[in-house]
Legacy VTK file of the C-alpha trace (Angstrom):
# vtk DataFile Version 3.0
C-alpha trace
ASCII
DATASET POLYDATA
POINTS 636 float
-20.888 -229.270 -104.762
-19.144 -227.731 -107.764
-20.037 -224.196 -108.787
-20.105 -225.514 -112.344
-23.451 -227.134 -111.627
-25.186 -224.139 -110.128
-27.416 -223.317 -113.081
-30.608 -224.223 -111.233
-29.644 -223.194 -107.723
-31.362 -219.849 -108.081
-34.765 -221.478 -107.681
-33.985 -224.022 -105.012
-35.629 -221.912 -102.295
-38.953 -222.406 -104.011
-38.853 -226.114 -103.209
-39.795 -226.138 -99.540
-42.358 -228.059 -97.494
-45.798 -226.540 -97.047
-46.143 -223.990 -94.228
-42.358 -223.681 -93.677
-40.835 -220.204 -93.848
-38.412 -220.046 -96.784
-35.505 -218.389 -94.936
-35.837 -220.635 -91.903
-35.727 -223.693 -94.125
-32.693 -222.365 -96.048
-30.648 -222.117 -92.853
-31.993 -225.156 -91.045
-29.095 -227.424 -92.010
-25.589 -227.082 -93.396
-26.458 -228.458 -96.851
-29.306 -225.976 -97.336
-27.085 -223.112 -96.169
-24.408 -224.172 -98.624
-26.967 -223.982 -101.427
-27.765 -220.438 -100.353
-24.038 -219.639 -100.452
-23.983 -220.823 -104.058
-27.047 -218.703 -104.763
-24.985 -215.672 -103.740
-22.360 -216.709 -106.306
-24.980 -217.378 -108.952
-25.807 -213.657 -109.202
-22.445 -213.008 -110.853
-22.465 -211.764 -114.469
-23.015 -214.314 -117.215
-19.650 -213.697 -118.825
-20.110 -216.520 -121.300
-22.799 -215.055 -123.546
-23.542 -211.872 -125.440
-26.562 -210.976 -123.319
-24.736 -211.136 -119.985
-21.312 -209.715 -120.799
-21.632 -206.109 -121.912
-17.871 -205.929 -122.457
-18.102 -208.185 -125.496
-20.232 -206.132 -127.865
-20.980 -202.982 -125.893
-17.882 -201.120 -127.082
-16.078 -201.417 -130.429
-14.083 -204.657 -130.312
-16.786 -206.883 -131.759
-19.691 -206.199 -134.033
-22.145 -207.998 -136.305
-24.832 -207.060 -138.795
-27.675 -205.092 -137.240
-30.561 -205.204 -137.607
-30.590 -208.872 -138.575
-31.155 -209.298 -142.270
-33.067 -212.546 -142.745
-33.873 -213.151 -139.086
-33.208 -216.895 -139.077
-33.360 -217.852 -135.396
-33.404 -215.476 -132.473
-30.370 -213.552 -131.307
-30.401 -210.841 -128.637
-28.225 -207.935 -129.800
-28.951 -205.614 -126.872
-25.244 -205.072 -126.213
-24.679 -203.928 -129.773
-27.476 -201.412 -129.309
-25.400 -199.855 -126.515
-22.433 -199.536 -128.887
-24.740 -197.823 -131.376
-25.823 -195.220 -128.800
-29.358 -196.550 -128.240
-29.357 -196.468 -124.410
-32.462 -194.801 -122.970
-34.191 -193.776 -119.741
-37.676 -195.170 -120.214
-36.517 -198.770 -120.520
-32.730 -198.880 -119.996
-30.739 -201.554 -121.770
-28.755 -203.968 -119.584
-30.502 -202.737 -116.466
-28.704 -204.255 -113.485
-30.187 -201.687 -111.097
-33.655 -203.230 -110.871
-33.192 -206.257 -113.135
-35.412 -205.252 -116.045
-33.964 -206.254 -119.454
-31.058 -208.051 -117.790
-32.556 -210.758 -115.597
-30.220 -209.730 -112.772
-30.463 -207.006 -110.153
-27.257 -206.543 -108.218
-29.243 -204.911 -105.451
-31.167 -208.155 -105.153
-27.798 -209.931 -105.146
-26.730 -207.725 -102.231
-29.967 -208.487 -100.435
-29.308 -212.213 -100.757
-25.763 -211.760 -99.450
-27.119 -209.913 -96.422
-29.735 -212.617 -95.827
-26.919 -215.153 -95.747
-24.841 -213.104 -93.292
-27.884 -212.475 -91.072
-28.819 -216.149 -90.854
-25.695 -218.282 -91.094
-25.399 -218.420 -87.287
-28.675 -220.367 -87.177
-27.054 -223.409 -88.806
-26.157 -225.876 -86.066
-24.415 -228.675 -88.022
-21.608 -226.590 -89.514
-18.013 -226.357 -88.337
-16.574 -223.048 -87.196
-13.964 -223.202 -89.977
-16.626 -223.651 -92.637
-18.796 -220.877 -91.292
-15.843 -218.490 -91.055
-14.833 -219.166 -94.639
-18.383 -218.897 -96.006
-18.885 -215.564 -94.269
-15.644 -214.319 -95.842
-16.775 -215.465 -99.286
-20.084 -213.640 -99.021
-18.412 -210.463 -97.742
-16.190 -210.601 -100.810
-19.224 -211.069 -103.057
-20.897 -208.064 -101.417
-17.836 -206.008 -102.314
-17.872 -207.387 -105.845
-21.525 -206.489 -106.448
-21.023 -202.973 -105.061
-18.039 -202.634 -107.399
-20.031 -203.703 -110.450
-22.811 -201.265 -109.655
-20.279 -198.431 -109.325
-18.739 -199.330 -112.691
-22.151 -199.070 -114.324
-23.895 -196.301 -112.384
-21.237 -194.348 -110.474
-22.552 -193.342 -107.027
-24.966 -195.912 -105.578
-26.632 -196.509 -102.206
-24.397 -198.597 -99.954
-26.256 -201.729 -98.845
-24.676 -202.467 -95.487
-27.652 -204.465 -94.243
-31.194 -205.266 -95.273
-33.892 -202.993 -94.002
-36.469 -204.776 -91.837
-39.919 -205.506 -93.235
-41.354 -203.060 -90.720
-39.449 -200.123 -92.290
-41.567 -197.158 -93.258
-41.946 -195.921 -96.821
-39.558 -193.064 -96.127
-36.931 -195.363 -94.575
-36.664 -197.469 -97.717
-36.172 -194.417 -99.909
-32.401 -194.462 -99.627
-30.024 -191.889 -101.112
-27.061 -192.417 -103.404
-23.740 -192.382 -101.551
-20.573 -190.667 -102.823
-18.396 -192.850 -105.026
-15.422 -192.711 -102.667
-17.553 -193.917 -99.770
-18.841 -196.852 -101.785
-15.324 -197.845 -102.823
-14.042 -197.518 -99.252
-16.877 -199.696 -98.013
-16.201 -202.375 -100.648
-12.477 -202.291 -99.832
-13.226 -202.686 -96.124
-15.341 -205.761 -96.884
-12.481 -207.320 -98.840
-10.003 -206.479 -96.093
-12.260 -208.233 -93.599
-12.813 -211.196 -95.902
-9.283 -211.867 -97.102
-8.084 -212.850 -93.623
-10.412 -215.859 -93.627
-10.232 -216.850 -97.290
-8.015 -219.754 -98.374
-4.909 -219.124 -100.447
-6.000 -221.811 -102.904
-9.122 -223.922 -103.283
-9.267 -227.551 -102.293
-10.054 -229.726 -105.297
-11.934 -229.313 -108.561
-15.311 -228.888 -106.888
-14.223 -225.561 -105.366
-12.804 -223.965 -108.490
-14.206 -220.469 -108.939
-14.795 -219.833 -105.249
-13.162 -216.811 -103.634
-9.543 -217.034 -102.514
-6.997 -214.560 -101.190
-5.498 -213.942 -104.679
-8.968 -213.373 -106.147
-10.057 -210.976 -103.418
-6.840 -208.957 -103.455
-6.807 -208.769 -107.274
-10.380 -207.464 -107.426
-9.499 -204.965 -104.700
-6.536 -203.813 -106.818
-8.695 -203.491 -109.929
-11.294 -201.550 -107.968
-8.740 -199.101 -106.578
-7.151 -198.547 -110.003
-10.613 -197.716 -111.306
-11.182 -195.342 -108.387
-7.896 -193.547 -109.130
-8.634 -193.231 -112.858
-9.855 -190.009 -114.531
-13.543 -190.977 -114.647
-13.697 -191.181 -110.846
-10.753 -189.100 -109.659
-11.260 -185.344 -110.022
-13.626 -185.654 -112.986
-14.614 -182.056 -113.681
-17.694 -183.185 -115.602
-19.218 -184.610 -112.415
-17.845 -182.387 -109.639
-21.182 -180.596 -109.336
-23.233 -183.782 -109.242
-25.164 -183.936 -105.950
-27.473 -186.415 -104.342
-30.988 -185.413 -103.267
-29.569 -185.017 -99.741
-27.119 -182.353 -100.964
-23.924 -184.428 -100.735
-21.322 -184.162 -103.487
-21.143 -187.564 -105.169
-17.723 -187.079 -106.818
-14.599 -185.661 -105.189
-11.659 -183.495 -106.225
-8.522 -185.108 -107.667
-6.466 -187.006 -105.111
-3.026 -188.253 -106.188
-2.888 -190.561 -103.154
-5.489 -192.765 -104.855
-2.833 -193.908 -107.304
-0.416 -194.811 -104.522
-3.164 -196.720 -102.754
-3.894 -198.568 -106.000
-0.232 -199.375 -106.614
0.130 -200.751 -103.091
-2.951 -202.923 -103.571
-1.659 -204.223 -106.917
1.692 -205.201 -105.417
-0.021 -206.911 -102.493
-2.131 -208.908 -104.952
0.890 -209.831 -107.086
2.816 -211.011 -104.050
-0.126 -213.155 -102.990
-0.436 -214.610 -106.486
3.229 -215.525 -106.468
2.809 -217.291 -103.129
-0.120 -219.191 -104.652
2.099 -220.256 -107.592
0.140 -218.201 -110.137
2.500 -217.455 -113.056
2.251 -216.338 -116.687
1.008 -219.214 -118.826
3.016 -220.723 -121.679
1.483 -222.788 -124.457
1.985 -226.529 -124.069
1.586 -228.295 -127.448
1.547 -231.749 -125.910
3.048 -234.479 -128.074
3.796 -232.096 -130.929
6.999 -230.163 -131.425
6.075 -226.714 -132.701
8.095 -223.677 -133.721
8.675 -220.621 -131.563
6.450 -218.696 -133.986
3.496 -220.884 -133.079
4.343 -220.870 -129.372
4.484 -217.079 -129.296
1.213 -216.872 -131.220
-0.510 -219.383 -128.972
0.702 -218.108 -125.600
-2.003 -215.452 -125.277
-4.739 -217.546 -126.890
-4.125 -220.534 -124.640
-3.819 -218.264 -121.587
-7.512 -217.514 -122.133
-8.841 -220.854 -123.331
-6.839 -223.417 -121.349
-9.063 -224.103 -118.366
-7.614 -223.407 -114.948
-4.139 -222.729 -116.347
-1.342 -221.278 -114.220
-2.226 -217.669 -115.090
-5.896 -217.724 -114.146
-6.472 -215.850 -110.906
-10.262 -216.093 -111.147
-12.188 -218.215 -113.597
-15.976 -217.932 -113.735
-17.311 -221.353 -112.842
-20.822 -220.169 -113.630
-19.761 -219.043 -117.117
-18.336 -221.888 -119.158
-17.547 -220.884 -122.724
-18.709 -223.692 -124.984
-20.315 -224.312 -128.333
-23.905 -225.158 -129.066
-26.655 -223.769 -131.230
-26.125 -220.309 -132.707
-29.514 -219.122 -131.404
-28.201 -219.066 -127.825
-25.244 -216.908 -128.802
-22.422 -219.110 -127.429
-19.105 -217.305 -127.628
-17.019 -219.976 -129.371
-19.697 -220.523 -131.998
-19.899 -216.769 -132.560
-16.100 -216.373 -132.823
-15.403 -219.423 -135.004
-14.721 -219.152 -138.736
-15.922 -221.875 -141.059
-12.781 -223.667 -142.206
-14.372 -226.461 -144.252
-17.389 -226.706 -146.557
-20.880 -226.614 -145.113
-24.478 -226.512 -146.217
-25.923 -223.014 -145.920
-29.456 -224.259 -145.480
-28.580 -226.612 -142.606
-30.656 -225.531 -139.596
-28.407 -227.363 -137.107
-25.495 -225.075 -137.926
-23.263 -224.745 -134.851
-20.858 -222.170 -136.248
-22.563 -218.809 -136.104
-19.416 -216.889 -137.171
-21.117 -213.640 -136.185
-18.407 -211.999 -134.061
-16.635 -209.579 -136.396
-13.605 -207.516 -135.395
-13.495 -203.980 -136.874
-10.501 -202.884 -138.914
-9.400 -200.329 -136.322
-9.008 -203.117 -133.746
-6.909 -205.138 -136.200
-4.781 -202.015 -136.676
-4.383 -201.648 -132.899
-1.975 -204.594 -132.629
1.738 -203.876 -132.964
4.038 -204.543 -135.853
6.461 -207.458 -135.566
8.872 -204.936 -134.024
6.642 -204.346 -131.005
5.517 -200.773 -131.757
2.300 -199.350 -133.272
2.186 -199.815 -137.037
1.615 -196.078 -137.479
4.879 -195.414 -135.593
7.058 -198.186 -137.052
9.678 -196.664 -139.354
9.994 -199.937 -141.274
6.315 -200.847 -141.659
4.473 -200.255 -144.946
1.711 -198.258 -143.279
0.603 -196.339 -146.353
0.021 -199.592 -148.218
-1.771 -201.415 -145.426
-5.127 -201.377 -147.277
-3.927 -201.628 -150.861
-0.760 -203.700 -151.187
-1.512 -207.402 -151.688
1.129 -210.127 -151.940
1.618 -213.863 -151.371
2.978 -215.207 -148.096
6.475 -216.660 -148.168
7.591 -219.977 -146.664
9.079 -218.047 -143.736
5.623 -216.583 -143.022
3.742 -219.894 -143.292
3.139 -220.281 -139.559
0.939 -217.188 -139.615
-0.327 -217.021 -143.223
-0.818 -219.877 -145.670
2.329 -220.021 -147.847
1.665 -218.890 -151.406
-1.748 -217.406 -150.578
-2.269 -213.705 -151.153
-3.532 -211.270 -148.542
-3.343 -207.573 -147.792
-0.392 -205.776 -146.151
-2.365 -205.118 -142.955
-2.066 -208.852 -142.230
1.699 -209.026 -142.746
4.600 -208.162 -140.428
2.539 -208.094 -137.251
3.286 -209.192 -133.699
2.428 -212.770 -132.586
-0.599 -211.596 -130.579
-2.160 -210.359 -133.816
-1.968 -213.866 -135.247
-2.988 -215.525 -131.989
-5.995 -213.264 -131.520
-7.361 -212.807 -135.049
-8.558 -214.959 -137.880
-8.461 -213.333 -141.342
-8.414 -214.140 -145.029
-5.573 -216.634 -145.684
-4.512 -216.586 -142.031
-3.568 -219.878 -140.324
-6.103 -221.160 -137.780
-3.973 -223.337 -135.519
-5.529 -226.341 -133.802
-8.934 -227.880 -134.441
-7.286 -231.296 -134.721
-4.271 -230.085 -136.687
-1.476 -229.432 -134.200
1.697 -230.023 -136.228
2.488 -226.521 -137.406
4.967 -227.808 -139.984
2.318 -229.859 -141.774
1.042 -228.681 -145.139
-2.622 -229.196 -144.269
-2.988 -226.578 -141.522
-6.435 -224.983 -141.393
-6.595 -221.494 -142.853
-9.384 -218.974 -143.435
-10.835 -218.383 -146.871
-13.052 -215.357 -146.379
-14.191 -214.156 -149.774
-17.760 -214.680 -150.908
-18.606 -218.315 -151.651
-15.435 -219.541 -149.982
-15.723 -221.604 -146.784
-15.765 -218.654 -144.395
-17.520 -216.303 -146.793
-21.125 -215.433 -147.406
-22.955 -218.222 -149.242
-26.599 -217.523 -148.603
-26.709 -217.786 -144.810
-27.404 -214.944 -142.408
-24.659 -216.339 -140.153
-21.552 -214.571 -141.352
-18.747 -212.182 -140.468
-19.144 -208.595 -141.685
-15.561 -207.296 -141.371
-13.255 -210.133 -142.426
-11.678 -210.564 -138.971
-12.636 -213.184 -136.384
-11.736 -213.126 -132.620
-9.879 -216.438 -132.875
-8.487 -215.894 -129.376
-11.842 -216.891 -127.866
-11.959 -220.292 -129.609
-10.227 -223.167 -127.836
-7.613 -224.715 -130.114
-8.630 -228.225 -128.985
-12.039 -227.959 -130.574
-12.722 -230.061 -133.621
-14.433 -229.854 -136.979
-15.309 -232.711 -139.286
-15.670 -232.685 -143.043
-18.556 -230.231 -142.720
-18.315 -227.151 -140.522
-21.688 -227.640 -138.900
-20.118 -230.516 -136.957
-17.894 -228.140 -134.969
-17.364 -229.307 -131.387
-16.054 -226.770 -128.890
-13.720 -227.495 -125.989
-15.273 -225.549 -123.073
-13.376 -223.333 -120.639
-14.387 -221.021 -117.767
-14.392 -217.323 -118.638
-11.199 -215.683 -117.264
-12.446 -212.870 -115.012
-8.914 -212.017 -113.950
-5.569 -213.338 -115.097
-2.061 -212.401 -114.029
-1.220 -210.383 -117.146
-4.165 -208.106 -116.332
-2.849 -207.573 -112.809
0.672 -206.840 -114.073
-0.699 -204.170 -116.397
-2.765 -202.599 -113.623
0.354 -202.401 -111.468
2.426 -200.857 -114.269
-0.296 -198.278 -114.844
-0.524 -197.326 -111.176
3.263 -197.108 -110.767
3.573 -194.838 -113.782
0.883 -192.533 -112.415
2.671 -192.334 -109.055
6.262 -191.697 -110.134
6.397 -191.837 -113.913
8.635 -194.220 -115.882
10.743 -196.584 -113.786
12.515 -199.931 -113.975
9.550 -201.599 -112.251
7.063 -200.267 -114.801
9.190 -201.504 -117.705
9.744 -204.822 -115.943
6.063 -205.705 -115.651
5.314 -204.542 -119.189
8.244 -206.481 -120.606
7.267 -209.694 -118.823
4.098 -209.749 -120.902
5.800 -208.648 -124.116
8.537 -211.276 -123.771
5.893 -213.979 -123.337
4.538 -212.965 -126.749
7.932 -212.911 -128.444
8.506 -209.169 -128.765
11.313 -207.068 -127.338
10.992 -204.784 -124.325
9.380 -201.358 -124.480
12.534 -199.240 -124.451
14.379 -201.435 -126.944
11.447 -201.521 -129.365
10.768 -197.790 -129.295
14.463 -196.876 -129.522
15.090 -199.078 -132.539
11.869 -198.847 -134.524
9.545 -196.031 -133.471
9.502 -192.560 -135.015
8.835 -191.333 -131.452
11.769 -193.064 -129.690
11.486 -190.994 -126.508
7.865 -191.930 -125.876
8.564 -194.471 -123.075
10.653 -191.941 -121.133
7.758 -189.604 -120.208
4.781 -190.285 -117.977
2.321 -189.233 -120.693
4.042 -191.304 -123.351
4.337 -194.372 -121.159
0.684 -193.999 -120.114
-0.291 -194.239 -123.775
1.896 -197.324 -124.215
0.428 -199.010 -121.123
-3.098 -198.328 -122.293
-2.361 -199.834 -125.696
-0.683 -202.846 -124.083
-3.865 -203.479 -122.105
-6.042 -203.208 -125.188
-3.818 -205.655 -127.101
-3.103 -208.207 -124.397
-6.685 -208.246 -123.087
-8.474 -207.894 -126.421
-11.930 -209.522 -126.537
-11.837 -210.306 -122.801
-14.385 -207.623 -121.901
-11.847 -205.161 -120.494
-11.708 -202.467 -123.193
-15.338 -201.504 -122.594
-14.567 -200.544 -118.984
-11.024 -199.247 -119.539
-12.083 -196.695 -122.140
-14.636 -195.403 -119.676
-12.404 -195.138 -116.628
-9.705 -193.440 -118.724
-12.340 -191.016 -120.091
-11.332 -191.983 -123.617
-14.664 -193.490 -124.653
-15.986 -190.243 -126.104
-12.951 -190.141 -128.392
-12.555 -193.830 -129.216
-16.199 -194.837 -129.571
-17.265 -192.141 -132.032
-16.002 -193.480 -135.317
-17.092 -195.538 -138.312
-16.958 -199.277 -137.620
-15.387 -200.650 -140.774
-14.297 -203.896 -142.360
-13.452 -205.443 -145.692
-16.186 -205.865 -148.276
-17.379 -209.282 -147.148
-19.445 -209.666 -150.320
-16.386 -209.408 -152.550
-15.363 -212.543 -154.413
-11.878 -211.513 -155.566
-8.978 -209.410 -154.292
-10.100 -206.252 -156.023
-13.623 -206.295 -154.628
-12.910 -207.894 -151.226
-10.091 -205.639 -150.019
-12.155 -202.468 -150.021
-13.128 -200.705 -146.801
-16.825 -200.496 -146.048
-18.618 -198.937 -143.087
-20.817 -201.283 -141.066
-22.263 -198.515 -138.900
-21.252 -195.346 -137.069
-20.516 -195.992 -133.403
-21.868 -193.325 -131.074
-20.905 -192.305 -127.571
-21.946 -189.164 -125.706
-20.801 -187.723 -122.399
-23.817 -188.999 -120.514
-23.080 -192.608 -121.499
-20.138 -192.929 -119.138
-22.752 -194.114 -116.645
-25.992 -196.018 -117.149
-29.265 -194.142 -116.584
-31.589 -195.083 -113.744
-34.955 -196.091 -115.101
-37.882 -193.707 -114.808
-39.663 -196.429 -112.838
-36.898 -196.584 -110.221
-36.910 -192.791 -109.867
-40.688 -192.764 -109.442
-40.550 -195.435 -106.738
-37.698 -193.797 -104.843
-37.904 -190.032 -105.128
-34.687 -189.662 -103.099
-32.643 -190.972 -106.017
-31.088 -188.459 -108.393
-30.664 -189.310 -112.073
-27.200 -189.511 -113.617
-26.225 -186.308 -115.446
-27.415 -185.981 -119.012
-30.302 -188.459 -118.791
LINES 1 637
636 0 1 2 3 4 5 6 7 8 9 10 11 12 13 14 15 16 17 18 19 20 21 22 23 24 25 26 27 28 29 30 31 32 33 34 35 36 37 38 39 40 41 42 43 44 45 46 47 48 49 50 51 52 53 54 55 56 57 58 59 60 61 62 63 64 65 66 67 68 69 70 71 72 73 74 75 76 77 78 79 80 81 82 83 84 85 86 87 88 89 90 91 92 93 94 95 96 97 98 99 100 101 102 103 104 105 106 107 108 109 110 111 112 113 114 115 116 117 118 119 120 121 122 123 124 125 126 127 128 129 130 131 132 133 134 135 136 137 138 139 140 141 142 143 144 145 146 147 148 149 150 151 152 153 154 155 156 157 158 159 160 161 162 163 164 165 166 167 168 169 170 171 172 173 174 175 176 177 178 179 180 181 182 183 184 185 186 187 188 189 190 191 192 193 194 195 196 197 198 199 200 201 202 203 204 205 206 207 208 209 210 211 212 213 214 215 216 217 218 219 220 221 222 223 224 225 226 227 228 229 230 231 232 233 234 235 236 237 238 239 240 241 242 243 244 245 246 247 248 249 250 251 252 253 254 255 256 257 258 259 260 261 262 263 264 265 266 267 268 269 270 271 272 273 274 275 276 277 278 279 280 281 282 283 284 285 286 287 288 289 290 291 292 293 294 295 296 297 298 299 300 301 302 303 304 305 306 307 308 309 310 311 312 313 314 315 316 317 318 319 320 321 322 323 324 325 326 327 328 329 330 331 332 333 334 335 336 337 338 339 340 341 342 343 344 345 346 347 348 349 350 351 352 353 354 355 356 357 358 359 360 361 362 363 364 365 366 367 368 369 370 371 372 373 374 375 376 377 378 379 380 381 382 383 384 385 386 387 388 389 390 391 392 393 394 395 396 397 398 399 400 401 402 403 404 405 406 407 408 409 410 411 412 413 414 415 416 417 418 419 420 421 422 423 424 425 426 427 428 429 430 431 432 433 434 435 436 437 438 439 440 441 442 443 444 445 446 447 448 449 450 451 452 453 454 455 456 457 458 459 460 461 462 463 464 465 466 467 468 469 470 471 472 473 474 475 476 477 478 479 480 481 482 483 484 485 486 487 488 489 490 491 492 493 494 495 496 497 498 499 500 501 502 503 504 505 506 507 508 509 510 511 512 513 514 515 516 517 518 519 520 521 522 523 524 525 526 527 528 529 530 531 532 533 534 535 536 537 538 539 540 541 542 543 544 545 546 547 548 549 550 551 552 553 554 555 556 557 558 559 560 561 562 563 564 565 566 567 568 569 570 571 572 573 574 575 576 577 578 579 580 581 582 583 584 585 586 587 588 589 590 591 592 593 594 595 596 597 598 599 600 601 602 603 604 605 606 607 608 609 610 611 612 613 614 615 616 617 618 619 620 621 622 623 624 625 626 627 628 629 630 631 632 633 634 635
């Protein structure tokens, strides 16, 4: 049974014969037990929509208008409320502790995993090989759910086993365990599991199920997080104690970085054995230029389903199209490229995901360095200088069309990741990049992608094109957009390479290995290596030669390469940079402007807010009242 079809498996236990105990029935036969295995998977985050993936709109990569202006249709903008600093204790937003406001409790997920492990031996018509593998999968999922709870809440109670029904009131009032103990427990589960997990899955029906590369990559990511400043010697939390008096955060330990580096290399080696390699765009029957290939490499690495770079794709989170009311990612990220009727209620292009200007500025220049460092880039004129695109620039910007300097002379990932006024939108049925009819964005008011009376529009002038599959299609009217679905990429090889480079730099500073793994990703996108780029073009040419300088470069590489993939939200937190990066005006172009003069003016959408206490979610007042042995996170 494919994990793709698990949408209704959560409720299958309710369908049992009269007078039969639910758990006994679930583990009576192999097929029922397999359904329970899939139930354990089905607790994973809903990466494919804005209500389940806090990384999409919870930071500062994507925004939209808020509150909604005309209110046509329903759209849950809870994640944007987090970005605006509206988290609270009474009724916490995105509450994965007890499931309120999120629909998922990861403690309930852990309970279901333990039920599986406690009962799988009751199944008589299952082979030893199957049982061994299923146990390994559920141990991995237990580690994964512990990991997610730590990311959100910091120290949590370790759920080694379910307490019996006969437990007293005091026995169920568990304490929070120190972060390091939780991480060590999750790592031990993965170490136990990986021995019995397959190296690759067998057939399409198993895609998304745990494998050795998946388990080792999540272990590596977990240990990098544990070694990072938020968790490793964080002075802001060193005095934080549980109700039992234990210190919940520890002093700085440099060995955590070595442990993380070792785990990253082990995961990379396993991925190589499993033939997981960096993806390259395959244009099919069309012959396209290197400019388009370089632009499309990162976009297709995300949207091409089960491509060679995907370590773990979320089979329960397919990214498709559909009605705007449900908040599907491709519909939200898509720009309208052809005329449409504003009053049409079947509109399938929501066009609501807007990328702030500071994220557009984050991408490198064409020389592979930050635009504010590039000695040759017209940085002072980035907001004001407007010119037409030349024939040489036509693969990125429509030749002869005028746009602002910020959109010129940028690296291929800028053009592969962002849609913008006069920018080429490759694909959507037009695959010959040398043709004169390539789709391009017209973003000013009353143009195709502009505001023409609908409340479904982009408020900054930049679209996260990277999230839209290039094989989608649009007809003569944009409301006939059809998306090509793909599973959300939880982990891809470029992510793992960057984690390894980060850990190596923290252990020993700059080295050939660090540059190597950074440059593999840069080369794939058509830009020169780190040292060459900084030496030739940066006004800080020595930056890659120091640990601090290279750390900054690695962090920016992650934010560029993994933009809009839900990583920045967590990275800014673990690096303890959220309080600096997430307190700024969220700005864009004047989307109501109808000419160059009025459109290319900065406007503030809102002021993003982040305070020290927001590094970790609050526990709800209800949870604290039920379990008086739980201590609240500092600041709440």
